[in-house]
N, CA, C and O atoms as a GROMACS GRO file, in nm:
protein
  360
    1MET      N    1   2.242 -15.416  -9.848
    1MET     CA    2   2.162 -15.296  -9.861
    1MET      C    3   2.186 -15.210  -9.737
    1MET      O    4   2.138 -15.243  -9.629
    2ALA      N    5   2.256 -15.105  -9.752
    2ALA     CA    6   2.280 -15.013  -9.642
    2ALA      C    7   2.164 -14.914  -9.636
    2ALA      O    8   2.130 -14.850  -9.735
    3SER      N    9   2.106 -14.904  -9.519
    3SER     CA   10   1.992 -14.814  -9.501
    3SER      C   11   2.013 -14.730  -9.376
    3SER      O   12   1.959 -14.762  -9.270
    4PRO      N   13   2.090 -14.625  -9.388
    4PRO     CA   14   2.111 -14.543  -9.269
    4PRO      C   15   1.981 -14.474  -9.229
    4PRO      O   16   1.903 -14.432  -9.313
    5PHE      N   17   1.960 -14.466  -9.099
    5PHE     CA   18   1.843 -14.395  -9.049
    5PHE      C   19   1.879 -14.330  -8.916
    5PHE      O   20   1.975 -14.371  -8.851
    6LYS      N   21   1.803 -14.232  -8.879
    6LYS     CA   22   1.830 -14.156  -8.758
    6LYS      C   23   1.732 -14.198  -8.649
    6LYS      O   24   1.613 -14.217  -8.674
    7LEU      N   25   1.785 -14.211  -8.528
    7LEU     CA   26   1.702 -14.235  -8.410
    7LEU      C   27   1.698 -14.106  -8.329
    7LEU      O   28   1.797 -14.034  -8.321
    8ASP      N   29   1.582 -14.078  -8.269
    8ASP     CA   30   1.580 -13.962  -8.180
    8ASP      C   31   1.665 -13.995  -8.057
    8ASP      O   32   1.693 -14.112  -8.029
    9ASP      N   33   1.704 -13.894  -7.985
    9ASP     CA   34   1.798 -13.911  -7.874
    9ASP      C   35   1.745 -14.007  -7.767
    9ASP      O   36   1.821 -14.087  -7.712
   10GLU      N   37   1.616 -13.999  -7.739
   10GLU     CA   38   1.559 -14.086  -7.636
   10GLU      C   39   1.569 -14.233  -7.676
   10GLU      O   40   1.614 -14.316  -7.598
   11LEU      N   41   1.528 -14.265  -7.799
   11LEU     CA   42   1.533 -14.403  -7.846
   11LEU      C   43   1.676 -14.451  -7.858
   11LEU      O   44   1.707 -14.566  -7.825
   12LYS      N   45   1.763 -14.365  -7.906
   12LYS     CA   46   1.904 -14.401  -7.918
   12LYS      C   47   1.961 -14.437  -7.781
   12LYS      O   48   2.034 -14.535  -7.768
   13GLY      N   49   1.927 -14.359  -7.678
   13GLY     CA   50   1.972 -14.388  -7.543
   13GLY      C   51   1.918 -14.520  -7.491
   13GLY      O   52   1.990 -14.596  -7.426
   14ARG      N   53   1.792 -14.548  -7.520
   14ARG     CA   54   1.731 -14.674  -7.477
   14ARG      C   55   1.800 -14.793  -7.543
   14ARG      O   56   1.825 -14.894  -7.479
   15VAL      N   57   1.829 -14.780  -7.672
   15VAL     CA   58   1.898 -14.888  -7.744
   15VAL      C   59   2.037 -14.908  -7.686
   15VAL      O   60   2.079 -15.022  -7.663
   16GLN      N   61   2.108 -14.800  -7.661
   16GLN     CA   62   2.243 -14.810  -7.604
   16GLN      C   63   2.240 -14.873  -7.465
   16GLN      O   64   2.324 -14.956  -7.432
   17GLN      N   65   2.142 -14.834  -7.384
   17GLN     CA   66   2.129 -14.891  -7.249
   17GLN      C   67   2.103 -15.042  -7.257
   17GLN      O   68   2.165 -15.119  -7.185
   18LEU      N   69   2.013 -15.081  -7.344
   18LEU     CA   70   1.982 -15.223  -7.360
   18LEU      C   71   2.103 -15.299  -7.413
   18LEU      O   72   2.130 -15.411  -7.369
   19ALA      N   73   2.175 -15.239  -7.505
   19ALA     CA   74   2.296 -15.303  -7.559
   19ALA      C   75   2.398 -15.327  -7.449
   19ALA      O   76   2.461 -15.433  -7.445
   20GLU      N   77   2.415 -15.230  -7.361
   20GLU     CA   78   2.510 -15.246  -7.250
   20GLU      C   79   2.466 -15.358  -7.157
   20GLU      O   80   2.547 -15.443  -7.119
   21VAL      N   81   2.339 -15.359  -7.122
   21VAL     CA   82   2.287 -15.461  -7.031
   21VAL      C   83   2.301 -15.600  -7.092
   21VAL      O   84   2.336 -15.696  -7.023
   22ARG      N   85   2.275 -15.611  -7.221
   22ARG     CA   86   2.280 -15.741  -7.290
   22ARG      C   87   2.420 -15.776  -7.340
   22ARG      O   88   2.444 -15.885  -7.392
   23ARG      N   89   2.512 -15.682  -7.322
   23ARG     CA   90   2.650 -15.701  -7.370
   23ARG      C   91   2.653 -15.732  -7.519
   23ARG      O   92   2.722 -15.823  -7.566
   24ARG      N   93   2.578 -15.653  -7.590
   24ARG     CA   94   2.571 -15.660  -7.736
   24ARG      C   95   2.596 -15.520  -7.790
   24ARG      O   96   2.597 -15.422  -7.716
   25SER      N   97   2.617 -15.513  -7.920
   25SER     CA   98   2.633 -15.380  -7.981
   25SER      C   99   2.495 -15.321  -8.008
   25SER      O  100   2.396 -15.393  -8.019
   26SER      N  101   2.491 -15.190  -8.018
   26SER     CA  102   2.365 -15.123  -8.054
   26SER      C  103   2.318 -15.174  -8.190
   26SER      O  104   2.198 -15.193  -8.212
   27HIS      N  105   2.412 -15.194  -8.281
   27HIS     CA  106   2.379 -15.245  -8.414
   27HIS      C  107   2.309 -15.381  -8.404
   27HIS      O  108   2.210 -15.404  -8.473
   28TRP      N  109   2.359 -15.469  -8.318
   28TRP     CA  110   2.299 -15.601  -8.302
   28TRP      C  111   2.157 -15.588  -8.249
   28TRP      O  112   2.066 -15.656  -8.298
   29ILE      N  113   2.136 -15.501  -8.150
   29ILE     CA  114   2.003 -15.481  -8.092
   29ILE      C  115   1.906 -15.432  -8.200
   29ILE      O  116   1.794 -15.482  -8.210
   30MET      N  117   1.948 -15.334  -8.279
   30MET     CA  118   1.860 -15.279  -8.382
   30MET      C  119   1.831 -15.382  -8.491
   30MET      O  120   1.718 -15.394  -8.538
   31ARG      N  121   1.934 -15.456  -8.532
   31ARG     CA  122   1.914 -15.558  -8.635
   31ARG      C  123   1.817 -15.666  -8.586
   31ARG      O  124   1.730 -15.710  -8.660
   32GLU      N  125   1.834 -15.709  -8.461
   32GLU     CA  126   1.746 -15.810  -8.403
   32GLU      C  127   1.602 -15.758  -8.394
   32GLU      O  128   1.507 -15.831  -8.423
   33ALA      N  129   1.586 -15.634  -8.353
   33ALA     CA  130   1.452 -15.574  -8.343
   33ALA      C  131   1.385 -15.568  -8.480
   33ALA      O  132   1.267 -15.599  -8.493
   34ILE      N  133   1.460 -15.529  -8.580
   34ILE     CA  134   1.404 -15.520  -8.715
   34ILE      C  135   1.367 -15.659  -8.767
   34ILE      O  136   1.262 -15.677  -8.827
   35ALA      N  137   1.455 -15.757  -8.743
   35ALA     CA  138   1.427 -15.894  -8.788
   35ALA      C  139   1.300 -15.948  -8.723
   35ALA      O  140   1.217 -16.010  -8.789
   36GLN      N  141   1.285 -15.925  -8.592
   36GLN     CA  142   1.165 -15.972  -8.522
   36GLN      C  143   1.041 -15.900  -8.573
   36GLN      O  144   0.936 -15.963  -8.590
   37TYR      N  145   1.052 -15.772  -8.598
   37TYR     CA  146   0.938 -15.695  -8.650
   37TYR      C  147   0.896 -15.749  -8.787
   37TYR      O  148   0.778 -15.771  -8.811
   38VAL      N  149   0.993 -15.768  -8.875
   38VAL     CA  150   0.962 -15.816  -9.010
   38VAL      C  151   0.898 -15.954  -9.004
   38VAL      O  152   0.800 -15.980  -9.074
   39GLU      N  153   0.952 -16.043  -8.921
   39GLU     CA  154   0.894 -16.177  -8.909
   39GLU      C  155   0.751 -16.170  -8.857
   39GLU      O  156   0.663 -16.238  -8.909
   40ARG      N  157   0.728 -16.089  -8.754
   40ARG     CA  158   0.593 -16.075  -8.698
   40ARG      C  159   0.495 -16.020  -8.801
   40ARG      O  160   0.383 -16.068  -8.812
   41GLU      N  161   0.538 -15.919  -8.875
   41GLU     CA  162   0.449 -15.858  -8.974
   41GLU      C  163   0.423 -15.950  -9.092
   41GLU      O  164   0.314 -15.949  -9.150
   42GLU      N  165   0.523 -16.031  -9.130
   42GLU     CA  166   0.501 -16.130  -9.236
   42GLU      C  167   0.396 -16.232  -9.192
   42GLU      O  168   0.309 -16.269  -9.271
   43LYS      N  169   0.405 -16.277  -9.067
   43LYS     CA  170   0.305 -16.372  -9.016
   43LYS      C  171   0.167 -16.307  -9.009
   43LYS      O  172   0.067 -16.370  -9.044
   44ARG      N  173   0.163 -16.182  -8.966
   44ARG     CA  174   0.035 -16.111  -8.959
   44ARG      C  175  -0.027 -16.099  -9.098
   44ARG      O  176  -0.148 -16.119  -9.115
   45GLU      N  177   0.055 -16.067  -9.196
   45GLU     CA  178   0.004 -16.054  -9.333
   45GLU      C  179  -0.043 -16.189  -9.387
   45GLU      O  180  -0.144 -16.196  -9.457
   46ALA      N  181   0.031 -16.296  -9.355
   46ALA     CA  182  -0.010 -16.429  -9.399
   46ALA      C  183  -0.144 -16.466  -9.338
   46ALA      O  184  -0.230 -16.522  -9.407
   47ARG      N  185  -0.163 -16.437  -9.208
   47ARG     CA  186  -0.293 -16.465  -9.144
   47ARG      C  187  -0.404 -16.381  -9.207
   47ARG      O  188  -0.515 -16.431  -9.227
   48ARG      N  189  -0.375 -16.257  -9.237
   48ARG     CA  190  -0.475 -16.170  -9.300
   48ARG      C  191  -0.515 -16.227  -9.436
   48ARG      O  192  -0.633 -16.230  -9.471
   49GLN      N  193  -0.415 -16.271  -9.513
   49GLN     CA  194  -0.444 -16.327  -9.645
   49GLN      C  195  -0.523 -16.457  -9.633
   49GLN      O  196  -0.614 -16.480  -9.712
   50GLU      N  197  -0.489 -16.542  -9.535
   50GLU     CA  198  -0.565 -16.665  -9.513
   50GLU      C  199  -0.711 -16.634  -9.480
   50GLU      O  200  -0.802 -16.702  -9.525
   51THR      N  201  -0.731 -16.530  -9.400
   51THR     CA  202  -0.867 -16.489  -9.364
   51THR      C  203  -0.944 -16.444  -9.487
   51THR      O  204  -1.059 -16.482  -9.506
   52LEU      N  205  -0.880 -16.362  -9.570
   52LEU     CA  206  -0.946 -16.317  -9.692
   52LEU      C  207  -0.976 -16.434  -9.786
   52LEU      O  208  -1.084 -16.439  -9.846
   53ASP      N  209  -0.882 -16.526  -9.797
   53ASP     CA  210  -0.904 -16.644  -9.881
   53ASP      C  211  -1.022 -16.726  -9.830
   53ASP      O  212  -1.105 -16.773  -9.908
   54ALA      N  213  -1.029 -16.745  -9.697
   54ALA     CA  214  -1.139 -16.821  -9.638
   54ALA      C  215  -1.272 -16.750  -9.662
   54ALA      O  216  -1.372 -16.815  -9.692
   55TRP      N  217  -1.273 -16.618  -9.648
   55TRP     CA  218  -1.396 -16.542  -9.672
   55TRP      C  219  -1.440 -16.555  -9.817
   55TRP      O  220  -1.558 -16.575  -9.846
   56ASN      N  221  -1.345 -16.543  -9.908
   56ASN     CA  222  -1.377 -16.557 -10.051
   56ASN      C  223  -1.431 -16.696 -10.083
   56ASN      O  224  -1.524 -16.710 -10.162
   57GLU      N  225  -1.372 -16.798 -10.019
   57GLU     CA  226  -1.421 -16.934 -10.041
   57GLU      C  227  -1.563 -16.949  -9.986
   57GLU      O  228  -1.649 -17.011 -10.049
   58PHE      N  229  -1.588 -16.891  -9.868
   58PHE     CA  230  -1.723 -16.896  -9.811
   58PHE      C  231  -1.823 -16.827  -9.903
   58PHE      O  232  -1.931 -16.880  -9.928
   59GLU      N  233  -1.786 -16.710  -9.954
   59GLU     CA  234  -1.878 -16.639 -10.043
   59GLU      C  235  -1.906 -16.718 -10.170
   59GLU      O  236  -2.017 -16.714 -10.223
   60ALA      N  237  -1.805 -16.791 -10.219
   60ALA     CA  238  -1.822 -16.868 -10.342
   60ALA      C  239  -1.902 -16.996 -10.321
   60ALA      O  240  -1.980 -17.035 -10.407
   61THR      N  241  -1.881 -17.062 -10.205
   61THR     CA  242  -1.942 -17.194 -10.184
   61THR      C  243  -2.055 -17.194 -10.082
   61THR      O  244  -2.144 -17.280 -10.088
   62GLY      N  245  -2.053 -17.100  -9.990
   62GLY     CA  246  -2.152 -17.100  -9.883
   62GLY      C  247  -2.125 -17.201  -9.773
   62GLY      O  248  -2.199 -17.208  -9.676
   63LEU      N  249  -2.018 -17.280  -9.788
   63LEU     CA  250  -1.986 -17.381  -9.688
   63LEU      C  251  -1.935 -17.315  -9.560
   63LEU      O  252  -1.855 -17.221  -9.565
   64HIS      N  253  -1.984 -17.365  -9.445
   64HIS     CA  254  -1.943 -17.307  -9.317
   64HIS      C  255  -1.971 -17.407  -9.204
   64HIS      O  256  -2.038 -17.508  -9.223
   65VAL      N  257  -1.916 -17.375  -9.088
   65VAL     CA  258  -1.944 -17.446  -8.964
   65VAL      C  259  -1.982 -17.339  -8.863
   65VAL      O  260  -1.918 -17.234  -8.857
   66THR      N  261  -2.085 -17.364  -8.784
   66THR     CA  262  -2.129 -17.262  -8.688
   66THR      C  263  -2.039 -17.261  -8.565
   66THR      O  264  -1.970 -17.358  -8.536
   67GLY      N  265  -2.042 -17.150  -8.494
   67GLY     CA  266  -1.966 -17.138  -8.370
   67GLY      C  267  -2.011 -17.238  -8.266
   67GLY      O  268  -1.930 -17.290  -8.190
   68VAL      N  269  -2.140 -17.266  -8.262
   68VAL     CA  270  -2.194 -17.364  -8.168
   68VAL      C  271  -2.136 -17.502  -8.198
   68VAL      O  272  -2.096 -17.574  -8.107
   69GLU      N  273  -2.133 -17.538  -8.326
   69GLU     CA  274  -2.078 -17.669  -8.365
   69GLU      C  275  -1.930 -17.679  -8.328
   69GLU      O  276  -1.886 -17.782  -8.277
   70VAL      N  277  -1.856 -17.575  -8.354
   70VAL     CA  278  -1.713 -17.575  -8.321
   70VAL      C  279  -1.694 -17.584  -8.170
   70VAL      O  280  -1.610 -17.659  -8.122
   71GLY      N  281  -1.773 -17.506  -8.095
   71GLY     CA  282  -1.764 -17.510  -7.949
   71GLY      C  283  -1.792 -17.648  -7.892
   71GLY      O  284  -1.721 -17.695  -7.803
   72LYS      N  285  -1.895 -17.713  -7.945
   72LYS     CA  286  -1.928 -17.849  -7.900
   72LYS      C  287  -1.813 -17.944  -7.928
   72LYS      O  288  -1.777 -18.026  -7.844
   73TRP      N  289  -1.756 -17.933  -8.046
   73TRP     CA  290  -1.643 -18.018  -8.085
   73TRP      C  291  -1.523 -17.991  -7.995
   73TRP      O  292  -1.462 -18.085  -7.943
   74LEU      N  293  -1.489 -17.864  -7.976
   74LEU     CA  294  -1.372 -17.830  -7.894
   74LEU      C  295  -1.389 -17.873  -7.749
   74LEU      O  296  -1.291 -17.909  -7.683
   75SER      N  297  -1.511 -17.870  -7.699
   75SER     CA  298  -1.533 -17.907  -7.559
   75SER      C  299  -1.504 -18.054  -7.532
   75SER      O  300  -1.492 -18.095  -7.417
   76THR      N  301  -1.493 -18.135  -7.638
   76THR     CA  302  -1.465 -18.278  -7.620
   76THR      C  303  -1.317 -18.311  -7.634
   76THR      O  304  -1.276 -18.424  -7.610
   77TRP      N  305  -1.237 -18.212  -7.672
   77TRP     CA  306  -1.093 -18.239  -7.688
   77TRP      C  307  -1.035 -18.286  -7.556
   77TRP      O  308  -1.066 -18.232  -7.450
   78GLY      N  309  -0.951 -18.388  -7.564
   78GLY     CA  310  -0.883 -18.440  -7.445
   78GLY      C  311  -0.971 -18.529  -7.359
   78GLY      O  312  -0.930 -18.570  -7.250
   79THR      N  313  -1.090 -18.560  -7.406
   79THR     CA  314  -1.178 -18.649  -7.331
   79THR      C  315  -1.183 -18.785  -7.401
   79THR      O  316  -1.137 -18.800  -7.514
   80ASP      N  317  -1.240 -18.882  -7.332
   80ASP     CA  318  -1.255 -19.015  -7.392
   80ASP      C  319  -1.360 -19.015  -7.503
   80ASP      O  320  -1.361 -19.104  -7.588
   81ASP      N  321  -1.446 -18.914  -7.503
   81ASP     CA  322  -1.554 -18.906  -7.602
   81ASP      C  323  -1.528 -18.795  -7.703
   81ASP      O  324  -1.621 -18.724  -7.743
   82GLU      N  325  -1.404 -18.781  -7.745
   82GLU     CA  326  -1.370 -18.674  -7.839
   82GLU      C  327  -1.444 -18.692  -7.971
   82GLU      O  328  -1.442 -18.800  -8.031
   83LEU      N  329  -1.508 -18.584  -8.014
   83LEU     CA  330  -1.584 -18.587  -8.140
   83LEU      C  331  -1.494 -18.557  -8.259
   83LEU      O  332  -1.388 -18.496  -8.244
   84SER      N  333  -1.537 -18.601  -8.376
   84SER     CA  334  -1.469 -18.564  -8.500
   84SER      C  335  -1.504 -18.419  -8.532
   84SER      O  336  -1.604 -18.366  -8.485
   85ALA      N  337  -1.420 -18.357  -8.614
   85ALA     CA  338  -1.447 -18.220  -8.655
   85ALA      C  339  -1.582 -18.213  -8.724
   85ALA      O  340  -1.618 -18.304  -8.799
   86PRO      N  341  -1.658 -18.106  -8.700
   86PRO     CA  342  -1.789 -18.094  -8.764
   86PRO      C  343  -1.776 -18.080  -8.916
   86PRO      O  344  -1.678 -18.026  -8.966
   87GLU      N  345  -1.877 -18.129  -8.985
   87GLU     CA  346  -1.881 -18.119  -9.131
   87GLU      C  347  -1.927 -17.980  -9.173
   87GLU      O  348  -2.011 -17.918  -9.108
   88CYS      N  349  -1.871 -17.932  -9.281
   88CYS     CA  350  -1.916 -17.805  -9.337
   88CYS      C  351  -2.056 -17.822  -9.395
   88CYS      O  352  -2.092 -17.930  -9.442
   89GLN      N  353  -2.134 -17.716  -9.389
   89GLN     CA  354  -2.271 -17.719  -9.442
   89GLN      C  355  -2.300 -17.589  -9.515
   89GLN      O  356  -2.226 -17.492  -9.502
   90LYS      N  357  -2.406 -17.588  -9.591
   90LYS     CA  358  -2.448 -17.466  -9.662
   90LYS      C  359  -2.555 -17.396  -9.584
   90LYS      O  360  -2.604 -17.292  -9.627
   0.00000   0.00000   0.00000
């Protein structure tokens, strides 16, 4: 899929400068930047969807764990008295 696009002169210069410093082509720099952006945004969207799914499940079931319970549990991590994860409640 060829997708030509135009860069403004300032950004084009920055890409070229970085390409020279990294001893890569401008094309490689742009492709790498786009790949990293797409990967980051895919992860962000997956987290957003997980959040929505969790909210929908909470609305349907009412099951939850309070912040205090989670904090108490987390404060024991790495200690000899590590607690089990708190149980969900209504």
